[in-house]
Structure formats: C-alpha cells, structure tokens
KEKE-3310 file (N, C-alpha, C; in steps of 0.2 Angstrom, whole numbers, plus 5000, padded with zeros to 4 digits):
npx = (5172:5162:5152:5135:5128:5110:5099:5084:5084:5096:5094:5095:5101:5099:5094:5094:5103:5115:5117:5121:5131:5140:5141:5145:5159:5162:5163:5172:5175:5162:5148:5134:5118:5102:5086:5084:5098:5107:5120:5127:5122:5126:5141:5141:5139:5150:5150:5156:5154:5156:5153:5140:5124:5108:5091:5080:5069:5078:5078:5066:5054:5058:5063:5073:5067:5054:5053:5044:5031:5031:5030:5020:5028:5040:5041:5044:5052:5065:5066:5074:5088:5103:5111:5119:5134:5138:5142:5136:5122:5118:5105:5094:5085:5068:5056:5056:5068:5073:5066:5076:5080:5089:5100:5102:5113:5117:5119:5109:5107:5098:5096:5082:5075:5061:5045:5037:5028:5016:5009:5007:5004:5004:4993:4981:4981:4989:4980:4971:4978:4983:4972:4962:4952:4940:4932:4934:4949:4955:4951:4957:4970:4969:4968:4981:4990:4986:4991:5005:5008:5005:5014:5025:5023:5027:5040:5049:5052:5062:5073:5087:5094:5087:5093:5088:5083:5080:5073:5060:5055:5060:5053:5040:5043:5042:5029:5022:5031:5034:5045:5061:5074:5090:5094:5104:5107:5107:5121:5127:5133:5142:5154:5153:5145:5148:5150:5140:5138:5132:5117:5102:5087:5076:5068:5069:5065:5065:5063:5058:5044:5030:5015:5015:5026:5021:5025:5017:5008:5018:5020:5006:5006:5016:5009:5002:5009:5013:5024:5036:5049:5050:5057:5058:5065:5065:5061:5048:5031:5021:5027:5022:5009:5013:5020:5010:5001:5008:5011:5019:5027:5035:5044:5046:5057:5059:5069:5087:5105:5116:5125:5119:5108:5115:5119:5109:5103:5114:5114:5099:5088:5081:5077:5062:5053:5039:5036:5030:5044:5052:5067:5074:5085:5089:5086:5096:5108:5105:5108:5118:5126:5122:5111:5096:5083:5066:5054:5040:5034:5036:5039:5053:5059:5060:5071:5082:5083:5087:5079:5075:5089:5095:5085:5065:5050:5032:5016:5005:5002:4997:4993:4993:4999:5012:5014:5012:5024:5034:5032:5035:5047:5054:5050:5061:5071:5085:5095:5091:5095:5112:5124:5134:5131:5122:5129:5139:5129:5125:5137:5135:5130:5137:5147:5158:5154:5144:5148:5158:5149:5141:5149:5155:5143:5140:5151:5150:5138:5141:5152:5144:5135:5144:5154)
npy = (5099:5109:5123:5128:5139:5138:5151:5159:5172:5186:5196:5199:5194:5179:5163:5151:5160:5160:5146:5145:5152:5145:5133:5139:5142:5129:5126:5136:5142:5142:5150:5160:5160:5170:5176:5191:5203:5211:5221:5225:5216:5204:5207:5207:5194:5187:5183:5186:5199:5198:5184:5184:5182:5190:5190:5196:5202:5209:5220:5228:5239:5244:5231:5225:5228:5226:5212:5203:5205:5202:5189:5180:5180:5175:5159:5159:5166:5159:5150:5156:5158:5153:5140:5132:5123:5119:5107:5103:5108:5115:5118:5131:5130:5137:5142:5144:5141:5128:5124:5127:5126:5112:5101:5085:5079:5086:5087:5089:5094:5097:5108:5107:5119:5121:5114:5124:5134:5141:5137:5125:5116:5125:5134:5137:5144:5154:5161:5167:5173:5184:5190:5186:5178:5181:5189:5196:5198:5187:5178:5179:5176:5163:5158:5161:5156:5141:5140:5140:5131:5119:5120:5119:5107:5099:5105:5099:5087:5091:5089:5078:5074:5075:5084:5087:5099:5093:5080:5082:5090:5082:5072:5080:5082:5072:5068:5080:5080:5066:5062:5055:5059:5066:5070:5084:5094:5112:5124:5130:5145:5142:5146:5159:5163:5160:5148:5152:5150:5157:5161:5171:5177:5177:5174:5168:5175:5175:5180:5184:5196:5187:5182:5164:5161:5162:5169:5178:5170:5165:5176:5179:5167:5171:5182:5178:5174:5183:5182:5179:5184:5187:5190:5197:5199:5204:5210:5215:5214:5215:5218:5233:5227:5217:5224:5230:5220:5215:5212:5219:5210:5207:5211:5219:5220:5223:5225:5220:5222:5210:5209:5210:5203:5190:5192:5192:5180:5171:5173:5170:5161:5149:5145:5150:5143:5142:5141:5131:5125:5122:5119:5127:5137:5146:5140:5132:5141:5146:5135:5133:5143:5138:5138:5131:5126:5127:5120:5119:5105:5098:5096:5102:5106:5094:5087:5097:5100:5092:5083:5080:5081:5093:5101:5103:5098:5106:5102:5108:5122:5133:5145:5141:5127:5131:5138:5128:5121:5129:5130:5118:5116:5124:5117:5109:5111:5122:5121:5113:5106:5103:5113:5113:5102:5104:5115:5105:5099:5106:5110:5098:5104:5110:5122:5117:5105:5104:5108:5097:5087:5091:5091:5078:5072:5080:5075:5062:5059:5066:5057:5045:5051:5051:5041)
npz = (5526:5519:5529:5531:5543:5549:5555:5563:5567:5571:5583:5596:5611:5615:5620:5607:5601:5607:5605:5591:5591:5599:5589:5580:5585:5586:5572:5564:5550:5545:5536:5539:5540:5540:5543:5548:5556:5568:5568:5580:5589:5584:5585:5601:5603:5597:5584:5566:5558:5545:5541:5541:5533:5527:5524:5511:5520:5529:5524:5524:5530:5545:5548:5555:5568:5569:5564:5567:5562:5549:5548:5540:5528:5531:5527:5512:5513:5520:5509:5500:5501:5495:5495:5488:5485:5498:5510:5522:5530:5545:5555:5565:5574:5579:5573:5556:5552:5548:5536:5526:5508:5499:5494:5486:5488:5499:5517:5529:5546:5559:5574:5583:5594:5596:5589:5580:5592:5591:5581:5584:5598:5607:5600:5603:5616:5612:5603:5612:5623:5613:5611:5600:5597:5592:5577:5562:5559:5569:5562:5549:5554:5559:5548:5541:5550:5549:5536:5538:5547:5539:5530:5540:5543:5530:5528:5538:5531:5523:5532:5536:5549:5567:5579:5596:5609:5621:5630:5631:5621:5609:5611:5606:5595:5588:5589:5583:5569:5568:5568:5571:5587:5592:5607:5613:5625:5627:5626:5642:5647:5663:5668:5669:5681:5700:5712:5727:5745:5754:5759:5757:5765:5756:5742:5723:5706:5689:5671:5656:5655:5653:5650:5647:5655:5670:5678:5687:5692:5703:5709:5714:5723:5734:5737:5745:5757:5766:5774:5768:5757:5741:5726:5711:5695:5677:5661:5652:5644:5652:5664:5672:5676:5685:5694:5699:5704:5715:5731:5748:5753:5741:5728:5713:5703:5688:5672:5675:5675:5671:5682:5692:5693:5693:5707:5714:5712:5716:5731:5734:5743:5737:5719:5712:5698:5687:5673:5661:5650:5635:5637:5646:5654:5662:5676:5676:5677:5690:5699:5696:5703:5717:5721:5724:5717:5714:5704:5693:5689:5676:5658:5651:5662:5672:5666:5669:5682:5697:5704:5721:5724:5720:5719:5720:5716:5709:5705:5699:5690:5700:5712:5723:5722:5722:5735:5743:5740:5743:5757:5760:5756:5767:5779:5777:5784:5788:5777:5765:5754:5746:5739:5735:5727:5719:5712:5705:5697:5687:5679:5672:5661:5653:5642:5635:5633:5627:5615:5612:5609:5599:5589:5586:5584:5571:5564:5562:5558:5544:5539:5539:5529:5518:5515)
capx = (5166:5161:5147:5132:5121:5104:5096:5078:5086:5100:5092:5094:5106:5095:5097:5095:5108:5122:5118:5120:5138:5144:5140:5151:5163:5165:5165:5173:5173:5154:5145:5129:5113:5098:5082:5085:5101:5109:5127:5129:5119:5132:5146:5141:5140:5156:5151:5158:5148:5156:5149:5132:5120:5102:5086:5077:5065:5080:5078:5060:5053:5058:5063:5076:5065:5048:5052:5038:5027:5033:5028:5019:5033:5045:5042:5044:5060:5069:5069:5077:5094:5107:5116:5125:5142:5139:5142:5134:5119:5115:5098:5096:5076:5062:5052:5055:5077:5072:5064:5078:5081:5095:5100:5101:5120:5119:5118:5104:5106:5091:5095:5077:5071:5054:5041:5034:5024:5009:5005:5006:5003:5003:4990:4973:4982:4990:4975:4968:4983:4981:4965:4960:4945:4934:4932:4938:4955:4954:4950:4964:4977:4970:4970:4987:4994:4983:4995:5011:5008:5006:5021:5030:5026:5031:5048:5052:5053:5068:5078:5091:5093:5084:5094:5083:5088:5078:5069:5055:5054:5062:5044:5035:5045:5041:5021:5021:5033:5034:5053:5066:5078:5093:5096:5109:5107:5111:5126:5126:5141:5142:5159:5150:5143:5150:5147:5139:5134:5129:5109:5098:5080:5072:5068:5071:5060:5068:5061:5053:5037:5024:5010:5017:5030:5019:5027:5010:5007:5022:5019:5000:5008:5019:5005:4997:5013:5017:5030:5040:5050:5052:5061:5056:5070:5063:5057:5043:5026:5016:5030:5017:5003:5015:5020:5003:4998:5012:5011:5022:5034:5034:5047:5047:5062:5061:5075:5091:5110:5118:5129:5113:5103:5121:5120:5102:5105:5119:5110:5094:5085:5080:5074:5055:5051:5034:5036:5031:5047:5055:5071:5074:5092:5090:5087:5103:5110:5104:5109:5128:5127:5123:5104:5091:5077:5058:5051:5033:5037:5034:5043:5060:5063:5062:5079:5087:5083:5089:5073:5077:5094:5096:5078:5060:5045:5026:5015:5000:5003:4993:4996:4992:5003:5019:5014:5014:5029:5038:5031:5040:5055:5055:5050:5066:5078:5090:5100:5087:5099:5117:5124:5139:5128:5118:5132:5140:5124:5124:5143:5135:5127:5145:5149:5163:5151:5139:5153:5160:5142:5138:5157:5156:5137:5140:5155:5149:5134:5143:5154:5139:5133:5148:5160)
capy = (5101:5117:5122:5133:5138:5144:5153:5164:5179:5186:5203:5200:5189:5174:5156:5150:5163:5154:5140:5147:5156:5138:5129:5143:5141:5123:5126:5143:5144:5143:5154:5161:5165:5173:5182:5198:5203:5218:5220:5227:5210:5200:5208:5205:5186:5187:5182:5191:5201:5196:5178:5185:5183:5191:5189:5202:5204:5213:5227:5231:5244:5241:5224:5222:5228:5223:5208:5196:5206:5198:5180:5175:5180:5168:5154:5160:5171:5156:5147:5159:5158:5149:5136:5128:5123:5118:5100:5100:5113:5115:5124:5132:5130:5137:5143:5141:5138:5120:5123:5128:5121:5108:5097:5077:5079:5090:5083:5094:5093:5102:5107:5109:5120:5119:5114:5132:5134:5146:5134:5118:5115:5132:5138:5141:5149:5161:5167:5169:5180:5190:5194:5184:5172:5181:5193:5194:5199:5182:5170:5181:5176:5157:5154:5161:5150:5136:5139:5140:5124:5116:5121:5118:5099:5098:5107:5093:5082:5091:5088:5072:5072:5081:5085:5092:5101:5091:5074:5084:5092:5076:5068:5083:5082:5063:5069:5083:5076:5059:5059:5052:5064:5064:5075:5088:5100:5116:5125:5135:5147:5140:5149:5167:5161:5157:5144:5154:5147:5162:5163:5179:5177:5179:5169:5174:5173:5179:5180:5188:5194:5188:5176:5158:5161:5162:5174:5181:5164:5165:5182:5176:5164:5175:5187:5173:5171:5189:5182:5177:5187:5186:5194:5196:5200:5204:5216:5213:5218:5213:5222:5236:5222:5212:5228:5233:5214:5211:5216:5223:5208:5205:5216:5216:5225:5224:5221:5222:5222:5204:5209:5212:5197:5187:5194:5191:5172:5168:5173:5168:5153:5145:5149:5146:5141:5141:5139:5124:5128:5117:5116:5132:5139:5150:5135:5128:5146:5148:5130:5135:5148:5133:5140:5127:5127:5125:5120:5117:5097:5096:5099:5103:5107:5088:5087:5102:5101:5084:5081:5077:5082:5101:5105:5099:5100:5105:5098:5113:5129:5137:5147:5135:5123:5135:5139:5120:5119:5133:5128:5110:5118:5127:5112:5104:5114:5128:5120:5108:5105:5102:5119:5111:5095:5109:5118:5100:5095:5112:5109:5093:5108:5115:5124:5112:5097:5106:5109:5091:5084:5093:5091:5072:5071:5081:5073:5054:5058:5067:5051:5040:5052:5052:5036)
capz = (5526:5520:5533:5533:5548:5549:5562:5561:5567:5576:5585:5603:5615:5618:5622:5602:5598:5611:5603:5585:5591:5601:5585:5575:5589:5584:5564:5564:5544:5543:5534:5545:5535:5545:5540:5550:5560:5569:5568:5587:5592:5581:5588:5607:5603:5594:5577:5564:5554:5538:5539:5542:5526:5529:5519:5509:5525:5532:5520:5524:5535:5553:5547:5561:5574:5569:5560:5568:5559:5543:5549:5534:5523:5533:5526:5507:5513:5522:5504:5496:5502:5490:5498:5485:5486:5505:5511:5528:5533:5551:5555:5571:5572:5583:5568:5551:5549:5546:5529:5518:5502:5498:5485:5489:5491:5504:5523:5534:5553:5562:5579:5585:5600:5597:5584:5582:5596:5593:5576:5585:5603:5610:5596:5607:5621:5608:5600:5617:5624:5608:5610:5593:5597:5587:5572:5556:5561:5572:5557:5545:5558:5560:5542:5540:5555:5547:5530:5540:5549:5534:5528:5543:5543:5524:5529:5542:5527:5522:5538:5538:5555:5570:5586:5601:5614:5627:5627:5630:5614:5606:5611:5604:5587:5585:5589:5577:5564:5566:5565:5578:5586:5598:5613:5616:5629:5624:5631:5646:5651:5670:5670:5671:5687:5705:5718:5731:5751:5759:5756:5763:5766:5748:5735:5717:5700:5684:5666:5651:5658:5647:5653:5649:5660:5675:5684:5691:5698:5708:5713:5718:5729:5739:5741:5751:5760:5770:5779:5765:5751:5734:5721:5702:5689:5671:5659:5648:5642:5659:5669:5676:5680:5689:5700:5703:5708:5719:5739:5749:5752:5733:5724:5706:5697:5680:5670:5678:5672:5671:5688:5698:5692:5696:5714:5717:5711:5720:5738:5734:5747:5731:5713:5709:5692:5686:5666:5656:5646:5631:5640:5652:5654:5670:5682:5678:5678:5698:5702:5695:5709:5721:5724:5722:5712:5715:5698:5690:5686:5669:5652:5651:5671:5673:5664:5672:5691:5699:5710:5727:5726:5719:5720:5721:5712:5711:5698:5696:5689:5704:5716:5729:5723:5724:5741:5748:5739:5746:5763:5761:5756:5773:5783:5776:5788:5785:5770:5764:5748:5745:5736:5730:5722:5714:5705:5702:5692:5683:5678:5666:5655:5651:5635:5631:5634:5620:5608:5610:5606:5593:5584:5586:5580:5565:5559:5561:5552:5540:5538:5536:5523:5512:5518)
cpx = (5164:5151:5142:5126:5116:5099:5090:5079:5092:5099:5093:5099:5102:5099:5099:5102:5115:5122:5121:5130:5143:5146:5145:5158:5167:5168:5166:5174:5168:5152:5137:5123:5106:5092:5083:5091:5104:5117:5130:5127:5126:5139:5146:5140:5146:5156:5153:5154:5150:5153:5142:5129:5115:5097:5085:5072:5070:5079:5070:5060:5053:5058:5068:5074:5057:5046:5047:5032:5026:5032:5026:5023:5040:5047:5047:5053:5066:5070:5073:5084:5097:5112:5120:5132:5142:5139:5136:5130:5117:5110:5097:5088:5070:5055:5053:5062:5077:5071:5071:5080:5088:5095:5103:5108:5122:5118:5113:5103:5100:5093:5088:5075:5064:5052:5038:5026:5018:5006:5004:5002:5001:4997:4983:4975:4986:4985:4972:4972:4984:4977:4962:4955:4941:4935:4936:4945:4959:4955:4956:4970:4977:4971:4978:4993:4992:4990:5002:5011:5007:5011:5026:5029:5028:5038:5052:5054:5061:5074:5081:5090:5091:5088:5090:5086:5085:5075:5063:5053:5056:5054:5040:5037:5042:5033:5021:5024:5034:5040:5057:5071:5083:5094:5102:5107:5111:5115:5125:5134:5140:5149:5158:5147:5147:5147:5145:5135:5132:5122:5107:5091:5077:5072:5066:5065:5061:5065:5058:5045:5032:5020:5011:5022:5027:5021:5021:5007:5011:5022:5012:5001:5012:5015:5001:5002:5017:5021:5036:5042:5053:5054:5061:5061:5065:5059:5052:5036:5021:5020:5025:5010:5007:5016:5015:4999:5002:5011:5019:5030:5037:5039:5049:5052:5063:5067:5082:5098:5110:5121:5123:5108:5109:5120:5115:5101:5107:5115:5103:5094:5085:5077:5068:5054:5044:5032:5035:5036:5050:5061:5073:5079:5092:5089:5093:5108:5111:5109:5118:5129:5126:5117:5099:5087:5070:5055:5045:5037:5035:5039:5050:5063:5064:5069:5083:5087:5082:5085:5076:5084:5097:5091:5072:5055:5038:5023:5007:5000:4998:4996:4997:4996:5010:5019:5015:5021:5035:5037:5035:5045:5057:5055:5054:5071:5081:5093:5097:5091:5106:5120:5129:5136:5125:5123:5137:5136:5124:5131:5140:5131:5131:5144:5152:5159:5148:5144:5156:5157:5141:5145:5156:5150:5137:5145:5153:5143:5136:5149:5149:5134:5136:5155:5165)
cpy = (5106:5118:5128:5132:5143:5147:5158:5170:5181:5196:5204:5194:5185:5166:5153:5153:5160:5150:5141:5149:5148:5134:5132:5144:5135:5121:5134:5147:5143:5149:5156:5164:5165:5178:5189:5197:5209:5217:5221:5220:5204:5201:5205:5199:5185:5184:5187:5192:5199:5190:5178:5187:5185:5190:5195:5206:5212:5221:5230:5236:5241:5233:5221:5223:5225:5216:5202:5199:5203:5191:5178:5176:5176:5163:5155:5164:5164:5152:5150:5161:5152:5147:5132:5128:5122:5110:5098:5108:5110:5120:5124:5133:5131:5139:5140:5140:5132:5120:5126:5123:5119:5104:5088:5076:5083:5086:5089:5090:5100:5103:5112:5113:5120:5118:5121:5130:5135:5143:5128:5119:5121:5137:5142:5146:5154:5165:5171:5175:5186:5192:5191:5179:5173:5187:5191:5194:5191:5177:5173:5176:5166:5154:5156:5156:5143:5133:5137:5133:5119:5115:5117:5108:5097:5099:5102:5088:5083:5090:5080:5070:5078:5080:5089:5093:5098:5085:5076:5086:5088:5072:5073:5084:5075:5063:5073:5081:5068:5058:5059:5058:5061:5070:5077:5093:5105:5120:5134:5138:5146:5145:5156:5165:5157:5154:5149:5152:5151:5165:5167:5175:5180:5173:5173:5170:5177:5176:5184:5188:5194:5181:5168:5159:5160:5164:5177:5176:5162:5170:5179:5171:5165:5178:5182:5170:5176:5187:5181:5181:5185:5192:5193:5200:5199:5210:5211:5217:5219:5216:5227:5231:5220:5217:5229:5226:5213:5216:5218:5218:5205:5212:5213:5223:5228:5222:5224:5220:5213:5203:5208:5206:5191:5186:5188:5183:5168:5169:5173:5162:5148:5150:5146:5148:5139:5138:5131:5125:5120:5114:5120:5133:5142:5146:5133:5134:5147:5141:5129:5140:5145:5135:5136:5129:5123:5126:5116:5108:5096:5099:5098:5103:5098:5086:5093:5105:5094:5084:5078:5080:5090:5105:5100:5104:5102:5104:5102:5119:5132:5140:5145:5131:5124:5136:5132:5118:5122:5131:5122:5112:5120:5122:5108:5105:5119:5127:5114:5103:5106:5107:5117:5106:5101:5111:5112:5098:5100:5111:5102:5097:5112:5118:5119:5104:5097:5105:5102:5088:5084:5092:5083:5070:5074:5078:5065:5054:5061:5060:5045:5043:5052:5048:5038)
cpz = (5525:5523:5530:5538:5548:5553:5559:5560:5573:5578:5592:5605:5617:5619:5616:5599:5600:5607:5595:5586:5595:5594:5579:5577:5585:5577:5563:5556:5540:5541:5538:5540:5539:5540:5542:5555:5562:5571:5575:5591:5590:5585:5595:5608:5600:5588:5573:5559:5546:5536:5538:5537:5528:5523:5518:5515:5530:5528:5521:5529:5541:5554:5552:5568:5574:5566:5563:5564:5552:5542:5543:5526:5524:5529:5518:5508:5516:5514:5498:5495:5499:5492:5495:5486:5494:5505:5517:5529:5541:5554:5562:5572:5577:5578:5560:5547:5544:5537:5523:5515:5502:5496:5489:5491:5497:5514:5528:5541:5558:5570:5580:5591:5601:5590:5585:5586:5595:5585:5579:5593:5608:5605:5598:5613:5618:5606:5608:5621:5620:5607:5604:5593:5593:5584:5566:5557:5565:5566:5551:5548:5559:5555:5541:5544:5553:5539:5533:5545:5545:5531:5533:5544:5536:5526:5532:5536:5524:5525:5536:5545:5561:5578:5590:5608:5622:5624:5627:5623:5608:5606:5607:5595:5583:5585:5584:5571:5562:5564:5572:5578:5590:5601:5616:5618:5629:5628:5636:5648:5658:5672:5672:5679:5693:5712:5724:5739:5757:5756:5761:5762:5761:5746:5729:5711:5694:5677:5662:5655:5654:5652:5654:5654:5666:5681:5688:5694:5703:5712:5716:5724:5735:5742:5746:5756:5764:5771:5776:5759:5745:5730:5714:5699:5683:5668:5654:5648:5647:5665:5675:5678:5685:5695:5703:5706:5714:5725:5742:5750:5746:5730:5718:5702:5693:5680:5674:5673:5675:5679:5693:5699:5695:5704:5717:5717:5716:5729:5738:5739:5742:5724:5712:5702:5690:5679:5665:5649:5642:5634:5648:5654:5660:5676:5681:5681:5688:5701:5702:5702:5716:5725:5721:5719:5716:5708:5696:5688:5682:5662:5653:5657:5674:5671:5667:5679:5691:5706:5715:5727:5723:5717:5720:5716:5714:5705:5697:5697:5692:5710:5724:5730:5724:5732:5745:5748:5742:5754:5767:5761:5762:5779:5782:5781:5782:5779:5769:5757:5748:5741:5732:5725:5718:5709:5703:5697:5685:5678:5671:5661:5652:5644:5631:5631:5627:5614:5607:5608:5599:5589:5581:5580:5571:5560:5558:5556:5545:5535:5535:5530:5517:5516:5514)
residu = (MET:ARG:ILE:ALA:ILE:ILE:GLN:GLU:TRP:LEU:VAL:SER:VAL:GLY:GLY:SER:ASP:LYS:VAL:VAL:LYS:ALA:ILE:GLN:ASP:VAL:PHE:PRO:ASP:ALA:ASP:ILE:PHE:THR:LEU:VAL:ALA:ARG:LYS:ASP:VAL:CYS:GLU:GLU:LEU:GLY:ILE:PRO:TRP:GLU:LYS:VAL:HIS:THR:SER:PHE:ILE:GLN:LYS:LEU:PRO:PHE:GLY:THR:THR:LYS:HIS:ARG:ALA:TYR:LEU:PRO:LEU:PHE:PRO:PHE:ALA:ILE:GLU:GLN:PHE:ASP:LEU:ARG:GLY:TYR:ASP:VAL:ILE:ILE:SER:SER:SER:HIS:CYS:VAL:ALA:LYS:GLY:VAL:LEU:THR:LYS:ALA:ASP:GLN:LEU:HIS:ILE:CYS:TYR:CYS:HIS:SER:PRO:ILE:ARG:TYR:VAL:TRP:ASP:MET:TYR:HIS:GLU:TYR:LEU:VAL:GLU:SER:HIS:LEU:GLN:LYS:GLY:LEU:LYS:SER:TRP:LEU:VAL:ARG:TYR:MET:LEU:HIS:ARG:ILE:ARG:LYS:TRP:ASP:ALA:LEU:SER:ALA:LEU:ARG:VAL:ASP:HIS:PHE:ILE:THR:ASN:SER:ASP:TYR:VAL:GLY:LYS:ARG:VAL:GLN:GLU:THR:TYR:ARG:ARG:PRO:SER:THR:THR:ILE:HIS:PRO:ASN:ILE:ASP:ILE:THR:SER:PHE:GLU:LEU:CYS:GLU:GLU:LYS:GLN:ASP:TYR:TYR:LEU:ALA:SER:SER:ARG:LEU:VAL:ALA:TYR:LYS:GLN:ILE:ASP:THR:ILE:ILE:LYS:ALA:PHE:ASN:MET:MET:PRO:ASP:LYS:LYS:LEU:VAL:VAL:ILE:GLY:GLY:GLY:PRO:ASN:LEU:LYS:GLU:TYR:GLN:LEU:LEU:ALA:LYS:SER:ASN:VAL:THR:VAL:MET:GLY:TYR:GLN:PRO:PHE:ASP:VAL:LEU:LYS:GLU:LYS:MET:GLN:HIS:ALA:LYS:ALA:PHE:VAL:PHE:ALA:ALA:ASP:GLU:ASP:PHE:GLY:MET:ILE:PRO:ILE:GLU:ALA:GLN:SER:CYS:GLY:THR:PRO:VAL:ILE:ALA:TYR:GLY:HIS:GLY:GLY:SER:LEU:GLU:THR:VAL:ASN:GLY:GLY:LYS:THR:GLY:MET:PHE:PHE:TYR:GLU:GLN:THR:PRO:GLU:SER:ILE:LYS:LYS:ALA:VAL:ASN:ASP:PHE:GLU:GLN:MET:GLY:GLU:ARG:PRO:PHE:ASP:TYR:LYS:GLU:CYS:ARG:ARG:TRP:ALA:GLU:GLY:PHE:SER:GLU:GLU:ARG:PHE:LYS:GLN:GLU:ILE:LYS:GLU:PHE:VAL:GLU:HIS:LYS:TYR:LYS:GLU:PHE:ARG:PRO)
# end
C-alpha cells in the first residue's frame, strides 16, 4: 500500500498531532499532507520534515501563526492536494481533512476526532463566546459557517470508512453525517507517567483556559470550599480572568512545563474535570499516575473514567454539583479508590494498543477493498 496521511495543521503538539505521529509510525513510508506546518513542531513530534507537504495557505501572511483566520479558504485548500498514486488515504479530521478529493480506486479512511463543532453542535455557543450574536459581522460569520456546514456534509460522502475516537463521537458522526463508524480510542503515552501512591492535600484541574473547558466552574466550586485546596495548570486567553476569580485556597499557575504538570498530577488527591469532551486525554494521564478523577458524567468522560473504580461523576456543569461531588469523594474515606486500579485502567489506552488496532483496521479494509 502507498499511503497518504491528511491532517488539518501541524503547528502545535496536541492530541490529533500525536495521533498522526502514531499512524505515521505504523506506516513509516506514508507522506503527510497538511494545510500548514511548522518544522520545529514536526521535529518535536518526530515526523520527518521531508515527508510533510503543505498547502498554499503556508505561504500566505501569518499562515502558520494565524491560520484560523483563513477558515473560509480551508475547504478549497484541502481539495487542491494531488493524491493520485496513493492506494490508501487516512485523514485525521476535526475540521476539513476528510474533504480531500480521491478517486474510485483509492480507499479513504477517516479518523474523525469530531464533526466541526463550531458549525454543528456548538454553533450557537461559538457565536456567544465570540460576541457575534448581533451586527453585520455576525451575519457574515453566520453565512460563512452555513457554507462550510453544507460543504462539510457533502465531504462526508467522500469517506469510505469512519473511525472515531470515542463512542460519543461515533453517535455524533451518525447524527451529523448519517454514517456508521468504528471506535478506536486515541493513543496515550502512558510510559511518560509513573504511578504515585503518595497523595497530598490538594485537587488538580488542568486544560487550556478557554470557556468550554469549564475551569471557571471548578474554581467557583472551590471558592465555596475554603478548607479545600485547588491547583489549576494551563495557559490560554482566560488566564488573567481566572486568576482574579480565584480565592486564596485556589492557585492558578498558568502554563507549566511537563515535569511540573506530571508532579502535580502524581500527588493530587483527585483530578477534577468539568468539560464536555469528545474524548479527553488528560483524565487518562491523571489515572496513569494513580490519581482518581472526578468528572462531568457526559461525553467522552464516560469512556475514559471507570465510574466507581477509578473515579466518580457529577451530572451538572455547576459549582454546586462539583462541590457535592468533592464532598462525597472525601466522605468515602482517606483512599476511596485503588491507585493501582487507576493505573491498570489507563494502560488500556496505550499507544501500542492504538497502533495495533489502526494497523489491523487499515489492512483489513484494504483487503476487502482490493481482495
């Protein structure tokens, strides 16, 4: 098989970028096509720069730093990649990657991280958070997203087989595109984390500090519990706002290097997670340290946390609901969950497991496609 891997962009080291790297490890001769890429990021990921092919957006002003400003061009740009000569196309898609043009004798498998959230299920939330409810700019953005929504639905027909990163996303793919899918949970580098059974008297929350992650909701909950300590790690546009929001028992540290995050994750009493995520890698990283998770019981968390064994759920994204869950956690005793069980659960999401499942899926579908 001659394989091409499609990714929206390679400009930071995130979850989807690590998925692309893992797929490239499985198929090391594959070429990678992406709208924009940074050489230093590819080198950090371990992706050979000579294997990376970028679109015309790479050459536009601020193409690698302000690429999101070119969103209206994304569908056109992704269609310009010439993929003739490849037997299998594997797209890693949360925006437009699945929209590449292929021929009838090419197999296209899409690893879907999510249908485009800001044009489908989070459309109205996006308008509110971007302050685009009213005015001429609002209507221009609404029309642009309407056009992308139509293209996105059409481009889903170009995919032969969908893989999703969770059953939750699989349901959304079925609802949005009316297409079935197979779940293969993404790769988590469990080997970078070690089990720690010596816990300290604080809770941890960590993510990019943006509205939908609900970090402010967690902070408000701990503001109501002055006898309990919370540490928040992560950078983002809401950092200053959250630092001002936090009372004396809450420490908002901002972005921290990996070693600091890991140390805090290892020693936390529990990791608090309030986002409605498609999958959510960081709760698994916490559990790989032996740290139980108190999570919002919806979406990907229902698959990444083993309720009753490696953590517990709350069911409303409110400070009151989080406060109750934390109090219930403490009433369960000094060690309510087995730290080693948390680690064992996390090992089920390993990188080796992901690579094996991807390899078997692609090879099986290719044999069906070309018996």
